[in-house]
DRENGU-775213 format. One record per residue (C-alpha): residue number from 0; x, y, z. Coordinates in nm, 4 decimals. Example, Ala and Ser with C-alpha at 12.3 -4.5 7.8 and 13.67 -1.06 7.14 Angstrom:
BEGIN
resi=0; east=1.2300; north=-0.4500; up=0.7800
resi=1; east=1.3670; north=-0.1060; up=0.7140
This chain:
BEGIN
resi=0; east=-1.8673; north=-3.0325; up=-0.6639
resi=1; east=-1.6644; north=-2.9071; up=-0.9699
resi=2; east=-1.8244; north=-2.9767; up=-1.2808
resi=3; east=-1.7105; north=-3.2450; up=-1.4895
resi=4; east=-1.6999; north=-3.2860; up=-1.8683
resi=5; east=-1.7532; north=-3.6350; up=-1.9784
resi=6; east=-1.5039; north=-3.7878; up=-2.2534
resi=7; east=-1.6823; north=-3.8866; up=-2.5738
resi=8; east=-1.6538; north=-4.2756; up=-2.4466
resi=9; east=-1.8030; north=-4.1968; up=-2.0887
resi=10; east=-2.0924; north=-4.0202; up=-2.2669
resi=11; east=-2.1793; north=-4.2965; up=-2.4837
resi=12; east=-2.1457; north=-4.5343; up=-2.2408
resi=13; east=-2.3834; north=-4.3801; up=-2.0120
resi=14; east=-2.6136; north=-4.2763; up=-2.2874
resi=15; east=-2.6715; north=-4.6108; up=-2.3734
resi=16; east=-2.7844; north=-4.7246; up=-2.0201
resi=17; east=-3.0135; north=-4.4554; up=-1.8983
resi=18; east=-3.0011; north=-4.1187; up=-2.0581
resi=19; east=-2.9251; north=-3.7477; up=-1.9278
resi=20; east=-3.0290; north=-3.8691; up=-1.5758
resi=21; east=-2.7344; north=-4.1116; up=-1.5821
resi=22; east=-2.5103; north=-3.8633; up=-1.6755
resi=23; east=-2.5916; north=-3.6229; up=-1.4062
resi=24; east=-2.5774; north=-3.9067; up=-1.1763
resi=25; east=-2.2346; north=-3.9624; up=-1.2799
resi=26; east=-2.1257; north=-3.6454; up=-1.1345
resi=27; east=-2.2672; north=-3.6924; up=-0.7845
resi=28; east=-2.1154; north=-3.9129; up=-0.4946
resi=29; east=-2.0821; north=-4.2697; up=-0.6102
resi=30; east=-2.3482; north=-4.5179; up=-0.4411
resi=31; east=-2.1320; north=-4.7676; up=-0.1999
resi=32; east=-2.0946; north=-5.0791; up=-0.3497
resi=33; east=-2.3154; north=-5.3750; up=-0.2144
resi=34; east=-2.1513; north=-5.6137; up=0.0595
resi=35; east=-2.0097; north=-5.8917; up=-0.1323
resi=36; east=-2.2412; north=-6.2225; up=-0.1335
resi=37; east=-2.2145; north=-6.4634; up=0.1559
resi=38; east=-2.1543; north=-6.8516; up=0.0913
resi=39; east=-2.5306; north=-6.8913; up=0.1476
resi=40; east=-2.6294; north=-6.6452; up=-0.1212
resi=41; east=-2.7567; north=-6.8524; up=-0.4270
resi=42; east=-2.6024; north=-6.7192; up=-0.7609
resi=43; east=-2.8436; north=-6.5050; up=-0.9482
resi=44; east=-2.9212; north=-6.5498; up=-1.3072
resi=45; east=-2.7783; north=-6.2905; up=-1.5584
resi=46; east=-3.0952; north=-6.0155; up=-1.6155
resi=47; east=-3.2379; north=-6.0613; up=-1.9422
resi=48; east=-3.1636; north=-5.7731; up=-2.1965
resi=49; east=-3.4543; north=-5.5099; up=-2.2028
resi=50; east=-3.6824; north=-5.5013; up=-2.4892
resi=51; east=-3.6068; north=-5.2082; up=-2.7141
resi=52; east=-3.7854; north=-4.8985; up=-2.6497
resi=53; east=-4.0042; north=-4.7760; up=-2.9364
resi=54; east=-3.8564; north=-4.4228; up=-3.0537
resi=55; east=-4.0369; north=-4.2257; up=-3.2946
resi=56; east=-3.8524; north=-3.9352; up=-3.4932
resi=57; east=-3.9956; north=-3.6657; up=-3.7378
resi=58; east=-3.8357; north=-3.4937; up=-4.0034
resi=59; east=-3.9079; north=-3.2589; up=-4.3126
resi=60; east=-3.6013; north=-3.2570; up=-4.5121
resi=61; east=-3.5950; north=-3.5302; up=-4.7716
resi=62; east=-3.2299; north=-3.5051; up=-4.8400
resi=63; east=-3.1736; north=-3.6221; up=-4.4741
resi=64; east=-3.3497; north=-3.9608; up=-4.5416
resi=65; east=-3.0397; north=-4.1415; up=-4.6940
resi=66; east=-2.8440; north=-4.0537; up=-4.3525
resi=67; east=-3.1141; north=-4.1713; up=-4.1314
resi=68; east=-3.1755; north=-4.4751; up=-4.3207
resi=69; east=-2.8162; north=-4.5633; up=-4.3100
resi=70; east=-2.8008; north=-4.5025; up=-3.9315
resi=71; east=-3.1091; north=-4.6816; up=-3.8140
resi=72; east=-2.9244; north=-5.0148; up=-3.6903
resi=73; east=-2.6519; north=-4.7892; up=-3.5472
resi=74; east=-2.8933; north=-4.5939; up=-3.3324
resi=75; east=-3.0907; north=-4.9183; up=-3.2554
resi=76; east=-2.7700; north=-5.1049; up=-3.1112
resi=77; east=-2.6196; north=-4.7751; up=-2.9382
resi=78; east=-2.9351; north=-4.7049; up=-2.7401
resi=79; east=-3.1217; north=-5.0326; up=-2.7268
resi=80; east=-3.4304; north=-4.8487; up=-2.9134
resi=81; east=-3.6586; north=-4.9384; up=-3.2115
resi=82; east=-3.5952; north=-4.6332; up=-3.4141
resi=83; east=-3.8777; north=-4.5424; up=-3.6632
resi=84; east=-3.9374; north=-4.2232; up=-3.8676
resi=85; east=-4.2004; north=-4.0419; up=-4.0423
resi=86; east=-4.1059; north=-3.7736; up=-4.3193
resi=87; east=-4.3577; north=-3.5416; up=-4.3732
resi=88; east=-4.3932; north=-3.1779; up=-4.5342
resi=89; east=-4.3518; north=-2.8609; up=-4.3472
resi=90; east=-4.7419; north=-2.7783; up=-4.3627
resi=91; east=-4.8343; north=-3.1183; up=-4.2559
resi=92; east=-4.5827; north=-3.1305; up=-3.9476
resi=93; east=-4.6656; north=-2.7919; up=-3.8329
resi=94; east=-5.0578; north=-2.8823; up=-3.8408
resi=95; east=-4.9916; north=-3.2241; up=-3.6775
resi=96; east=-4.7629; north=-3.1503; up=-3.3951
resi=97; east=-4.9802; north=-2.8999; up=-3.2062
resi=98; east=-5.2689; north=-3.1555; up=-3.2383
resi=99; east=-5.0559; north=-3.4131; up=-3.0855
resi=100; east=-4.9830; north=-3.1887; up=-2.7769
resi=101; east=-5.3246; north=-3.0916; up=-2.7250
resi=102; east=-5.4456; north=-3.4630; up=-2.7698
resi=103; east=-5.1566; north=-3.5801; up=-2.5176
resi=104; east=-5.0479; north=-3.8603; up=-2.7710
resi=105; east=-4.8963; north=-3.9317; up=-3.0965
resi=106; east=-4.6129; north=-3.6828; up=-3.0741
resi=107; east=-4.2598; north=-3.7846; up=-3.1616
resi=108; east=-3.9623; north=-3.8196; up=-2.9118
resi=109; east=-3.7633; north=-3.6103; up=-3.1371
resi=110; east=-3.9096; north=-3.3439; up=-3.3919
resi=111; east=-3.6619; north=-3.2052; up=-3.6740
resi=112; east=-3.8148; north=-2.8659; up=-3.8113
resi=113; east=-3.7167; north=-2.6161; up=-4.0401
resi=114; east=-3.5482; north=-2.3397; up=-3.8403
resi=115; east=-3.8328; north=-2.0815; up=-3.9251
resi=116; east=-4.0896; north=-2.3267; up=-3.7703
resi=117; east=-3.8969; north=-2.3964; up=-3.4603
resi=118; east=-3.9021; north=-2.0378; up=-3.3478
resi=119; east=-4.2648; north=-2.0009; up=-3.3750
resi=120; east=-4.3064; north=-2.2174; up=-3.0511
resi=121; east=-4.0858; north=-1.9681; up=-2.8657
resi=122; east=-4.3552; north=-1.7678; up=-2.7437
resi=123; east=-4.4050; north=-1.6892; up=-2.3771
resi=124; east=-4.1809; north=-1.8584; up=-2.0969
resi=125; east=-4.0566; north=-2.1705; up=-2.0491
resi=126; east=-4.3488; north=-2.3095; up=-1.8729
resi=127; east=-4.5343; north=-2.2498; up=-2.2101
resi=128; east=-4.2529; north=-2.3666; up=-2.4494
resi=129; east=-4.3439; north=-2.7373; up=-2.5422
resi=130; east=-3.9555; north=-2.8193; up=-2.5793
resi=131; east=-3.6959; north=-2.9107; up=-2.3278
resi=132; east=-3.4064; north=-2.7022; up=-2.2603
resi=133; east=-3.1172; north=-2.8834; up=-2.4055
resi=134; east=-2.8436; north=-2.6582; up=-2.2395
resi=135; east=-2.7752; north=-2.8818; up=-1.9300
resi=136; east=-2.7337; north=-3.1860; up=-2.1392
resi=137; east=-2.5292; north=-3.0426; up=-2.3951
resi=138; east=-2.2935; north=-2.8990; up=-2.1170
resi=139; east=-2.2595; north=-3.2116; up=-1.9716
resi=140; east=-2.1455; north=-3.4061; up=-2.2975
resi=141; east=-1.8316; north=-3.4306; up=-2.4773
resi=142; east=-1.9812; north=-3.2049; up=-2.7296
resi=143; east=-2.0038; north=-2.9072; up=-2.5170
resi=144; east=-1.7081; north=-2.7161; up=-2.6709
resi=145; east=-1.7300; north=-2.8395; up=-3.0028
resi=146; east=-2.0489; north=-2.7186; up=-3.1498
resi=147; east=-2.0709; north=-2.3571; up=-3.2855
resi=148; east=-2.2560; north=-2.1738; up=-3.0380
resi=149; east=-2.3826; north=-1.9233; up=-3.2835
resi=150; east=-2.5900; north=-2.1997; up=-3.4265
resi=151; east=-2.7277; north=-2.2714; up=-3.0962
resi=152; east=-2.8207; north=-1.9018; up=-3.0501
resi=153; east=-3.0796; north=-1.8971; up=-3.3082
resi=154; east=-3.2836; north=-2.1285; up=-3.1288
resi=155; east=-3.2529; north=-1.9954; up=-2.7971
resi=156; east=-3.4270; north=-1.8023; up=-2.5331
resi=157; east=-3.3481; north=-1.6650; up=-2.1961
resi=158; east=-3.0500; north=-1.8596; up=-2.2064
resi=159; east=-3.2059; north=-2.2049; up=-2.2746
resi=160; east=-3.1454; north=-2.3940; up=-2.6022
resi=161; east=-3.4724; north=-2.5246; up=-2.7447
resi=162; east=-3.3415; north=-2.6624; up=-3.0443
resi=163; east=-2.9935; north=-2.8266; up=-3.1548
resi=164; east=-2.8549; north=-2.7189; up=-3.4929
resi=165; east=-2.8094; north=-2.9923; up=-3.7660
resi=166; east=-2.6151; north=-2.7492; up=-3.9969
resi=167; east=-2.4408; north=-2.4270; up=-4.0475
resi=168; east=-2.5491; north=-2.3300; up=-4.4163
resi=169; east=-2.2975; north=-2.0521; up=-4.4812
resi=170; east=-2.3182; north=-1.9016; up=-4.8035
resi=171; east=-2.0645; north=-1.8337; up=-5.0575
resi=172; east=-2.0594; north=-1.7333; up=-5.4133
resi=173; east=-2.1258; north=-2.0101; up=-5.6598
resi=174; east=-2.0405; north=-1.8838; up=-6.0489
resi=175; east=-1.9477; north=-1.9798; up=-6.3849
resi=176; east=-1.5964; north=-1.8770; up=-6.4280
resi=177; east=-1.5823; north=-1.9534; up=-6.7993
resi=178; east=-1.8563; north=-1.7086; up=-6.8609
resi=179; east=-1.7319; north=-1.4440; up=-6.6684
resi=180; east=-1.3853; north=-1.4623; up=-6.8196
resi=181; east=-1.5792; north=-1.4048; up=-7.1347
resi=182; east=-1.6355; north=-1.0543; up=-7.0339
resi=183; east=-1.2787; north=-1.0335; up=-6.9047
resi=184; east=-1.3849; north=-1.0289; up=-6.5452
resi=185; east=-1.2379; north=-1.2557; up=-6.2437
resi=186; east=-1.5163; north=-1.2887; up=-6.0143
resi=187; east=-1.2650; north=-1.4096; up=-5.7310
resi=188; east=-1.1337; north=-1.0613; up=-5.7239
resi=189; east=-1.4921; north=-0.9108; up=-5.6651
resi=190; east=-1.4703; north=-0.8333; up=-5.3007
resi=191; east=-1.7523; north=-0.5542; up=-5.2648
resi=192; east=-2.0893; north=-0.4932; up=-5.4113
resi=193; east=-1.9768; north=-0.1696; up=-5.5780
resi=194; east=-1.7193; north=-0.4178; up=-5.7964
resi=195; east=-2.0098; north=-0.6552; up=-5.8454
resi=196; east=-2.2280; north=-0.3999; up=-5.9767
resi=197; east=-1.9718; north=-0.2787; up=-6.2118
resi=198; east=-1.9287; north=-0.6297; up=-6.3333
resi=199; east=-2.2892; north=-0.6809; up=-6.3605
resi=200; east=-2.3185; north=-0.3439; up=-6.5920
resi=201; east=-2.0183; north=-0.4987; up=-6.8199
resi=202; east=-2.2290; north=-0.8161; up=-6.8845
resi=203; east=-2.5480; north=-0.6006; up=-6.9743
resi=204; east=-2.3292; north=-0.3732; up=-7.2202
resi=205; east=-2.2040; north=-0.6615; up=-7.4209
resi=206; east=-2.5125; north=-0.8749; up=-7.4034
resi=207; east=-2.8083; north=-0.6893; up=-7.3378
resi=208; east=-2.8893; north=-0.9561; up=-7.0776
resi=209; east=-2.9900; north=-1.1970; up=-7.3266
resi=210; east=-2.8510; north=-1.5477; up=-7.4496
resi=211; east=-2.7423; north=-1.5727; up=-7.8148
resi=212; east=-3.0702; north=-1.7418; up=-7.8954
resi=213; east=-3.2782; north=-1.4687; up=-7.7178
resi=214; east=-3.3298; north=-1.6256; up=-7.4125
resi=215; east=-3.2798; north=-1.4068; up=-7.0807
resi=216; east=-2.9533; north=-1.4206; up=-6.9127
resi=217; east=-2.8935; north=-1.2884; up=-6.5356
resi=218; east=-2.5995; north=-1.1859; up=-6.3258
resi=219; east=-2.7556; north=-1.3173; up=-6.0403
resi=220; east=-3.0430; north=-1.5644; up=-5.9477
resi=221; east=-3.2253; north=-1.5607; up=-5.6221
resi=222; east=-3.5300; north=-1.4929; up=-5.4489
resi=223; east=-3.6082; north=-1.1188; up=-5.3419
resi=224; east=-3.5144; north=-1.1743; up=-4.9724
resi=225; east=-3.3264; north=-1.5233; up=-4.9576
resi=226; east=-2.9627; north=-1.4629; up=-4.9640
resi=227; east=-2.8629; north=-1.1303; up=-5.1183
resi=228; east=-3.0583; north=-0.8727; up=-4.9067
resi=229; east=-2.9754; north=-1.0717; up=-4.5626
resi=230; east=-2.6118; north=-1.0887; up=-4.6467
resi=231; east=-2.6142; north=-0.7014; up=-4.6948
resi=232; east=-2.8307; north=-0.6995; up=-4.3435
resi=233; east=-2.5340; north=-0.9014; up=-4.1780
resi=234; east=-2.2838; north=-0.6917; up=-4.3181
resi=235; east=-2.4651; north=-0.3877; up=-4.1561
resi=236; east=-2.4863; north=-0.5720; up=-3.8242
resi=237; east=-2.8601; north=-0.6282; up=-3.8399
resi=238; east=-3.1262; north=-0.9003; up=-3.8893
resi=239; east=-3.5006; north=-0.9316; up=-3.9170
resi=240; east=-3.5507; north=-0.9034; up=-3.5539
resi=241; east=-3.3350; north=-0.8109; up=-3.2387
resi=242; east=-3.2502; north=-1.0389; up=-2.9383
resi=243; east=-3.5896; north=-0.9265; up=-2.7783
resi=244; east=-3.7624; north=-1.0233; up=-3.1263
resi=245; east=-3.8545; north=-0.6644; up=-3.1907
resi=246; east=-3.8652; north=-0.5725; up=-3.5762
resi=247; east=-3.5284; north=-0.4276; up=-3.7087
resi=248; east=-3.6970; north=-0.2600; up=-4.0210
resi=249; east=-3.6412; north=0.0781; up=-3.9010
resi=250; east=-3.2724; north=0.0446; up=-3.8511
resi=251; east=-3.0969; north=0.2842; up=-4.0915
resi=252; east=-2.8915; north=-0.0458; up=-4.2101
resi=253; east=-3.1926; north=-0.2043; up=-4.3154
resi=254; east=-3.2810; north=0.0882; up=-4.5771
resi=255; east=-2.8815; north=0.0861; up=-4.6745
resi=256; east=-2.8929; north=-0.3033; up=-4.7372
resi=257; east=-3.2132; north=-0.3105; up=-4.9437
resi=258; east=-3.1355; north=0.0046; up=-5.1378
resi=259; east=-2.7929; north=-0.1544; up=-5.2419
resi=260; east=-2.9659; north=-0.4966; up=-5.3342
resi=261; east=-3.2101; north=-0.2933; up=-5.5458
resi=262; east=-2.9292; north=-0.1696; up=-5.7684
resi=263; east=-2.9145; north=-0.5138; up=-5.9198
resi=264; east=-3.2876; north=-0.5147; up=-6.0332
resi=265; east=-3.2031; north=-0.5370; up=-6.3812
resi=266; east=-2.9252; north=-0.8119; up=-6.3508
resi=267; east=-3.1581; north=-1.0620; up=-6.1326
resi=268; east=-3.3531; north=-1.3656; up=-6.2182
resi=269; east=-3.5871; north=-1.5253; up=-5.9826
resi=270; east=-3.4789; north=-1.8780; up=-5.8891
resi=271; east=-3.6009; north=-2.1340; up=-6.1291
resi=272; east=-3.5930; north=-2.4487; up=-5.9024
resi=273; east=-3.6527; north=-2.6905; up=-6.1807
resi=274; east=-3.3961; north=-2.5677; up=-6.3997
resi=275; east=-3.1230; north=-2.3756; up=-6.2040
resi=276; east=-2.8599; north=-2.6278; up=-6.2199
resi=277; east=-2.8715; north=-2.6252; up=-6.6005
resi=278; east=-2.8853; north=-2.2661; up=-6.6019
resi=279; east=-2.5649; north=-2.2079; up=-6.4084
resi=280; east=-2.4124; north=-2.5026; up=-6.5924
resi=281; east=-2.4545; north=-2.3223; up=-6.9237
resi=282; east=-2.3945; north=-1.9821; up=-6.7933
resi=283; east=-2.7375; north=-1.8390; up=-6.8701
resi=284; east=-2.7285; north=-1.7502; up=-6.4906
resi=285; east=-2.3690; north=-1.6365; up=-6.3983
resi=286; east=-2.3874; north=-1.6496; up=-6.0323
resi=287; east=-2.5898; north=-1.7820; up=-5.7237
resi=288; east=-2.5263; north=-1.6985; up=-5.3644
resi=289; east=-2.5059; north=-2.0456; up=-5.2304
resi=290; east=-2.5444; north=-2.2208; up=-4.9103
resi=291; east=-2.3965; north=-2.5694; up=-4.8492
resi=292; east=-2.7059; north=-2.7500; up=-4.9349
resi=293; east=-2.7844; north=-2.5768; up=-5.2441
resi=294; east=-2.4064; north=-2.6802; up=-5.3538
resi=295; east=-2.5099; north=-3.0084; up=-5.2784
resi=296; east=-2.8162; north=-2.9747; up=-5.5211
resi=297; east=-2.5642; north=-2.8427; up=-5.8162
resi=298; east=-2.3007; north=-3.1159; up=-5.7640
resi=299; east=-2.5597; north=-3.3896; up=-5.7225
resi=300; east=-2.7154; north=-3.2728; up=-6.0764
resi=301; east=-2.3900; north=-3.2572; up=-6.2786
resi=302; east=-2.2460; north=-3.5915; up=-6.1139
resi=303; east=-2.3284; north=-3.8007; up=-6.4443
resi=304; east=-2.1925; north=-3.5498; up=-6.6814
resi=305; east=-1.8444; north=-3.6841; up=-6.6762
resi=306; east=-1.7389; north=-3.4898; up=-6.9967
resi=307; east=-1.8390; north=-3.1582; up=-6.8739
resi=308; east=-1.6862; north=-3.2277; up=-6.5110
resi=309; east=-1.3513; north=-3.2906; up=-6.6799
resi=310; east=-1.3271; north=-2.9372; up=-6.7593
resi=311; east=-1.5934; north=-2.7817; up=-6.5365
resi=312; east=-1.6084; north=-2.3936; up=-6.5327
resi=313; east=-1.7594; north=-2.3906; up=-6.1753
resi=314; east=-1.5948; north=-2.2141; up=-5.8990
resi=315; east=-1.6654; north=-2.0709; up=-5.5782
resi=316; east=-1.5448; north=-1.7680; up=-5.3491
resi=317; east=-1.6542; north=-1.5568; up=-5.0887
resi=318; east=-1.9580; north=-1.3096; up=-5.1234
resi=319; east=-1.8809; north=-0.9485; up=-5.1849
resi=320; east=-1.9504; north=-0.7097; up=-4.9133
resi=321; east=-2.0798; north=-0.3848; up=-4.8530
resi=322; east=-1.7091; north=-0.3290; up=-4.7567
resi=323; east=-1.4329; north=-0.5530; up=-4.8380
resi=324; east=-1.3897; north=-0.5869; up=-4.4470
resi=325; east=-1.7517; north=-0.6915; up=-4.4030
resi=326; east=-1.8574; north=-1.0526; up=-4.2752
resi=327; east=-1.9264; north=-1.1249; up=-4.6456
resi=328; east=-2.1419; north=-1.4136; up=-4.5785
resi=329; east=-2.4855; north=-1.5053; up=-4.4459
resi=330; east=-2.6858; north=-1.8281; up=-4.3650
resi=331; east=-2.9890; north=-1.9567; up=-4.5832
resi=332; east=-3.2132; north=-2.2000; up=-4.4251
resi=333; east=-3.1443; north=-2.4329; up=-4.1280
resi=334; east=-3.2957; north=-2.7491; up=-3.9527
resi=335; east=-3.3146; north=-2.7850; up=-3.5803
resi=336; east=-3.4329; north=-3.0842; up=-3.3691
resi=337; east=-3.6139; north=-3.0488; up=-3.0239
resi=338; east=-3.7399; north=-3.3019; up=-2.7713
resi=339; east=-4.0931; north=-3.2486; up=-2.6625
resi=340; east=-4.1483; north=-3.2081; up=-2.2880
resi=341; east=-4.4290; north=-3.4717; up=-2.3037
resi=342; east=-4.2008; north=-3.7334; up=-2.4282
resi=343; east=-4.2064; north=-4.0311; up=-2.2003
resi=344; east=-3.8381; north=-4.0905; up=-2.2792
resi=345; east=-3.7155; north=-3.7317; up=-2.2940
resi=346; east=-3.3744; north=-3.8375; up=-2.1362
resi=347; east=-3.2917; north=-4.0958; up=-2.3773
resi=348; east=-3.4196; north=-3.8721; up=-2.6732
resi=349; east=-3.1824; north=-3.5923; up=-2.5577
resi=350; east=-2.9118; north=-3.8450; up=-2.5905
resi=351; east=-3.0034; north=-4.0007; up=-2.9014
resi=352; east=-3.0430; north=-3.6192; up=-3.0486
resi=353; east=-2.6928; north=-3.5244; up=-2.9390
resi=354; east=-2.5260; north=-3.8306; up=-3.0810
resi=355; east=-2.7053; north=-3.8210; up=-3.3730
resi=356; east=-2.6293; north=-3.4639; up=-3.4516
resi=357; east=-2.2824; north=-3.4204; up=-3.3273
resi=358; east=-2.0939; north=-3.7441; up=-3.3131
resi=359; east=-1.8318; north=-3.8430; up=-3.5681
resi=360; east=-1.6622; north=-4.1150; up=-3.4243
resi=361; east=-1.7550; north=-4.3260; up=-3.7168
resi=362; east=-1.7290; north=-4.0675; up=-3.9774
resi=363; east=-2.1060; north=-4.0006; up=-3.9526
resi=364; east=-2.0720; north=-3.6381; up=-4.0100
resi=365; east=-1.8177; north=-3.6440; up=-4.2710
resi=366; east=-2.0110; north=-3.8692; up=-4.4632
resi=367; east=-2.3130; north=-3.6123; up=-4.4350
resi=368; east=-2.0924; north=-3.3609; up=-4.6069
resi=369; east=-1.9829; north=-3.5986; up=-4.8985
resi=370; east=-2.3359; north=-3.6998; up=-4.9582
resi=371; east=-2.5272; north=-3.3661; up=-4.9331
resi=372; east=-2.2665; north=-3.0735; up=-4.9043
resi=373; east=-2.4108; north=-3.0045; up=-4.5831
resi=374; east=-2.1485; north=-2.8584; up=-4.3349
resi=375; east=-2.2137; north=-2.9978; up=-3.9801
resi=376; east=-2.1831; north=-2.7260; up=-3.6824
resi=377; east=-1.8993; north=-2.9514; up=-3.5185
resi=378; east=-1.5643; north=-2.7807; up=-3.5490
resi=379; east=-1.3445; north=-3.0940; up=-3.4693
resi=380; east=-1.5015; north=-3.2711; up=-3.7731
resi=381; east=-1.3753; north=-3.0180; up=-3.9997
resi=382; east=-1.0434; north=-3.1651; up=-3.9724
resi=383; east=-1.1544; north=-3.4694; up=-4.1651
resi=384; east=-0.9712; north=-3.5249; up=-4.4790
resi=385; east=-1.3004; north=-3.4936; up=-4.6767
resi=386; east=-1.3168; north=-3.1410; up=-4.6164
resi=387; east=-0.9748; north=-3.0871; up=-4.7616
resi=388; east=-1.0084; north=-3.2572; up=-5.0884
resi=389; east=-1.0248; north=-3.0814; up=-5.4295
resi=390; east=-1.3665; north=-3.1299; up=-5.6171
resi=391; east=-1.4159; north=-3.2021; up=-5.9551
resi=392; east=-1.7243; north=-2.9939; up=-6.0031
resi=393; east=-1.5205; north=-2.6989; up=-5.8874
resi=394; east=-1.2293; north=-2.7482; up=-6.1068
resi=395; east=-1.0173; north=-2.8807; up=-5.8224
resi=396; east=-1.1156; north=-2.5943; up=-5.5494
resi=397; east=-1.1455; north=-2.7382; up=-5.1988
resi=398; east=-1.5305; north=-2.6897; up=-5.1282
resi=399; east=-1.5020; north=-2.7719; up=-4.7788
resi=400; east=-1.2353; north=-2.5165; up=-4.6924
resi=401; east=-1.4431; north=-2.2403; up=-4.8790
resi=402; east=-1.7290; north=-2.3321; up=-4.6588
resi=403; east=-1.5531; north=-2.3499; up=-4.3409
resi=404; east=-1.3969; north=-2.0121; up=-4.3740
resi=405; east=-1.7350; north=-1.8687; up=-4.4449
resi=406; east=-1.8646; north=-2.0417; up=-4.1458
resi=407; east=-1.6098; north=-1.8990; up=-3.9085
resi=408; east=-1.6919; north=-1.5511; up=-4.0212
resi=409; east=-2.0845; north=-1.5881; up=-3.9829
resi=410; east=-2.2051; north=-1.3616; up=-3.7292
resi=411; east=-2.4429; north=-1.4925; up=-3.4684
resi=412; east=-2.8201; north=-1.4070; up=-3.4617
resi=413; east=-3.1293; north=-1.5140; up=-3.2727
resi=414; east=-3.4629; north=-1.5463; up=-3.3620
resi=415; east=-3.7996; north=-1.5556; up=-3.1993
resi=416; east=-4.1732; north=-1.6165; up=-3.2998
resi=417; east=-4.2095; north=-1.2769; up=-3.3990
resi=418; east=-3.8937; north=-1.3084; up=-3.6932
resi=419; east=-4.1451; north=-1.5043; up=-3.9257
resi=420; east=-4.4279; north=-1.2172; up=-3.8883
resi=421; east=-4.1449; north=-0.9559; up=-3.9754
resi=422; east=-4.0295; north=-1.1348; up=-4.2728
resi=423; east=-4.3554; north=-1.2126; up=-4.4169
resi=424; east=-4.4720; north=-0.8138; up=-4.3462
resi=425; east=-4.1434; north=-0.7412; up=-4.5431
resi=426; east=-4.2316; north=-0.9769; up=-4.8100
resi=427; east=-4.5762; north=-0.8450; up=-4.8840
resi=428; east=-4.4084; north=-0.5065; up=-4.9344
resi=429; east=-4.0637; north=-0.5236; up=-5.0788
resi=430; east=-4.1956; north=-0.7051; up=-5.4068
resi=431; east=-4.4000; north=-0.3787; up=-5.4711
resi=432; east=-4.0830; north=-0.1664; up=-5.4218
resi=433; east=-3.8717; north=-0.4287; up=-5.6379
resi=434; east=-4.1418; north=-0.3612; up=-5.9141
resi=435; east=-4.1280; north=0.0305; up=-5.8683
resi=436; east=-4.4786; north=0.0393; up=-5.7582
resi=437; east=-4.4097; north=0.2148; up=-5.4062
resi=438; east=-4.0642; north=0.3920; up=-5.2877
resi=439; east=-3.8398; north=0.2203; up=-5.0611
resi=440; east=-3.9276; north=0.4213; up=-4.7592
resi=441; east=-4.2902; north=0.3661; up=-4.8312
resi=442; east=-4.1998; north=-0.0105; up=-4.8379
resi=443; east=-4.0218; north=0.0084; up=-4.4944
resi=444; east=-4.2995; north=0.2108; up=-4.3287
resi=445; east=-4.5726; north=-0.0096; up=-4.4323
resi=446; east=-4.3728; north=-0.3356; up=-4.3575
resi=447; east=-4.2838; north=-0.2012; up=-4.0161
resi=448; east=-4.6457; north=-0.1032; up=-3.9555
resi=449; east=-4.7693; north=-0.4630; up=-4.0535
resi=450; east=-4.5262; north=-0.6455; up=-3.8341
resi=451; east=-4.6023; north=-0.4452; up=-3.5426
resi=452; east=-4.9696; north=-0.5121; up=-3.5762
resi=453; east=-4.9126; north=-0.8865; up=-3.6530
resi=454; east=-4.7087; north=-0.9309; up=-3.3638
resi=455; east=-4.9448; north=-0.7474; up=-3.1313
resi=456; east=-5.2314; north=-0.9558; up=-3.2685
resi=457; east=-5.0537; north=-1.2930; up=-3.2162
resi=458; east=-4.9288; north=-1.2265; up=-2.8488
resi=459; east=-5.2072; north=-1.4089; up=-2.7004
């Protein structure tokens, strides 16, 4: 039979009844209707509505909580469930979830994790991975051609989707335009790292990288391997691991990307999470490579300063590139949700997950962007007016369109359980190279050797 893609209305009708099994049944031959009742047949009473099904959801990201609180009644009514959640730290979740699987009880029906945590479970073949493949249900849903495939790729293995993407997190450049203009620089024209380095040198020449009161000043605030280095890596077509989970640290592009980033050593400041909004707002930090969620932190942190907002100096533009024709973006962070195979209501859980993450019939995903700045991975949602409105925080720029443009240029990449081991090995060595204690070649060799050893040790 030719495969049938359901409409959104059909999907939601079926989802409210019986989960993915009902969806698959909708594509099979219809069951013949029962014979009409004879006169002797007594009329039957209408069946009583079933009791709501208890439904447990785990998540880590505190900035997701307002949306989930707002949507509890919506989910309960749509799916006849009794939705409850547990918000817990990454450490607590990564310890508790395996314990519940071993015990055979206490696990959630949907688990939403940091992207780096999801892939740690992708060890071995499908029989070992604890999550259900979401690809069949997604393919039968009305969202099949609407979600960015590149975001599913990150949580896939062997053609199966073990996690659904909550977000895109494309990275753009957030900067204090007024501060840059004091040095005669329009950062919107800076499209390569060579030009960005020249701009940084101009700031250093005129300020000695200090504020008038002696505080340190920075052209860029970032952790060593969060955005600047990965952006350069993506420009060179590489990631921490390849599609097979093998380290890419020995790839020539890795050395080129890291060497270019190290040129900015004297113009860099580590992220001050408690004070970053004020530092960028004042111009003590001129620039941040900024994903959508970090943009949300900045506009929320300035929302009450109406006088400052009336003449906000903040602007956004694309990242520089290794060349001006490079992708000029990356992704920082990410959240994914999965359905454990042990869930007794797995079909229902899949339907709830797809609806929660990808349905915008009531403007749910557009509201997510308004509240948090997070760009949903659903392309049709991007047509909503909220993605095309000028933003006071950005002096009238349209934040949604800048993030959408970056999302459309974001390269696809996959990760495996080995990826976190590679990034950990790199981090343990790169800080020494950044400090000048070892050479970049020594850093790469040591990080690669450590990554290979750690992968071998954790294979079984």
